C-alpha atoms as one frame of an Amber mdcrd trajectory, in Angstrom:
protein
   0.070  -0.140   0.128   1.411   3.359  -0.994   0.437   6.353   0.812   1.101
   9.553  -1.160   1.986  12.750   0.804   1.549  14.868  -1.996  -1.278  17.709
  -1.975  -4.490  16.048  -3.207  -6.968  18.816  -4.712  -9.872  16.307  -3.849
  -9.212  16.532  -0.487  -9.482  20.441  -0.200 -12.741  20.622  -2.317 -15.887
  21.518  -0.360 -18.566  19.220   0.386 -22.254  20.451   0.227 -24.219  19.705
   3.130 -21.439  18.834   5.105 -20.268  19.752   8.694 -18.165  22.511   7.353
 -21.349  24.012   5.338 -23.271  24.277   8.585 -20.172  26.042  10.337 -20.171
  28.445   7.511 -23.827  28.943   7.724 -23.553  29.668  11.348 -20.539  32.181
  10.952 -22.902  33.867   7.961 -25.816  34.038  10.336 -23.787  36.128  12.728
 -22.219  38.382  10.110 -25.619  39.074   8.265 -27.468  39.608  11.908 -24.587
  42.150  13.001 -24.195  43.609   9.307 -27.952  44.035   8.677 -28.856  45.974
  12.166 -27.914  48.837   9.640 -31.667  48.560   8.209 -33.592  48.844  11.371
 -31.460  50.517  14.004 -33.037  53.853  12.902 -36.460  52.512  13.495 -35.570
  51.926  16.928 -34.095  55.115  17.650 -36.476  57.490  15.834 -38.304  58.850
  19.061 -34.909  59.889  20.361 -33.612  61.409  16.973 -36.929  63.280  16.510
 -36.576  64.838  20.153 -32.640  65.485  19.970 -33.063  67.383  16.518 -36.238
  68.874  17.316 -37.231  67.640  14.051 -41.138  66.341  12.999 -41.772  62.541
  12.806 -41.632  63.019   8.842 -38.454  64.731   8.832 -36.841  61.991  11.367
 -38.367  59.245   9.115 -36.504  60.209   6.031 -33.308  58.685   7.598 -35.109
  55.348   7.201 -36.181  56.205   3.652 -32.376  56.891   3.177 -31.214  53.584
   4.344 -33.627  51.414   2.128 -32.577  53.398  -0.988 -28.767  52.877   0.107
 -29.631  49.268   0.676 -31.027  49.036  -2.540 -28.386  50.719  -4.721 -25.846
  48.614  -2.005 -27.315  45.517  -3.458 -26.103  46.309  -6.832 -22.820  47.835
  -6.032 -21.742  44.913  -3.621 -22.837  42.337  -6.102 -20.195  44.094  -8.733
 -17.487  44.011  -5.893 -18.104  40.609  -5.204 -17.844  39.358  -8.547 -14.817
  41.353  -9.256 -12.930  40.923  -6.036 -14.753  38.375  -3.806 -17.515  38.399
  -1.152 -14.832  38.860   1.965 -13.631  42.162   0.195 -17.200  43.111  -0.044
 -18.344  42.196   3.411 -14.700  44.015   4.548 -15.741  47.052   3.118 -19.335
  47.153   3.723 -18.453  46.705   7.401 -15.967  49.461   7.446 -18.492  52.091
   5.913 -20.973  50.957   8.411 -19.080  51.526  11.094 -17.997  55.107   9.920
 -21.585  55.863   9.154 -22.693  54.844  12.630 -19.551  57.294  14.097 -20.416
  59.883  11.700 -24.130  59.923  12.430 -23.603  59.742  16.275 -21.813  63.211
  15.719 -24.088  64.525  13.109 -24.532  68.453  13.842 -27.731  68.278  11.898
 -31.029  66.175  11.455 -29.890  66.649   7.584 -26.422  65.477   8.161 -28.044
  62.441   9.916 -30.546  61.591   7.273 -27.726  61.378   4.664 -25.401  59.268
   6.647 -27.812  56.707   6.813 -27.732  56.243   2.916 -24.312  55.055   3.467
 -25.415  52.818   6.382 -27.650  51.457   4.454 -25.479  50.979   1.494 -23.168
  48.917   3.796 -25.761  47.153   5.310 -26.221  45.352   1.697 -22.817  44.106
   2.227 -23.736  41.564   4.613 -26.985  40.454   3.441 -27.147  39.633  -0.722
 -23.987  37.997  -0.889 -24.218  36.029   2.262 -27.688  34.644   0.831 -26.499
  34.008  -2.591 -23.112  32.137  -1.255 -25.336  30.101   1.186 -27.334  28.895
  -1.590 -24.116  27.335  -2.927 -23.293  25.549   0.542 -26.169  23.015   0.220
 -27.937  20.671  -1.921 -30.017  18.275   0.179 -31.010  21.271   2.540 -30.667
  24.177   0.350 -34.020  25.515   1.664 -33.441  24.979   5.425 -29.881  26.531
   4.813 -31.147  29.501   2.715 -34.034  30.140   5.353
């Protein structure tokens, strides 16, 4: 019996529905949960934002509108980045922009600056949602519906 010590590409290939797929899914859920909080955090803080800036409810709600517009555009941008540079680059850039957006929103001098910064928050939240959903569908064959859900 001969045991080869050479690197075998078959040994390094990913096997769908394996333990590794479920581990990847668990990591993706954590990343997606933390990154996607940008879509909903302004809704939770809306009464405080309204009071702090002395704005009307409609003006304060524009921040959520900008988050959703940024999220929609961000899906397209993130898809292009993922195709060209990979999912890790897209998620890394998204997390960086998300952090900067939150810090900027915390120091926003006016309600309009706060609203515009939420466009960046929405743009960056897209990086942790769409690409992870697309990738998760490749990690499973038999349990694809459960994995993506």
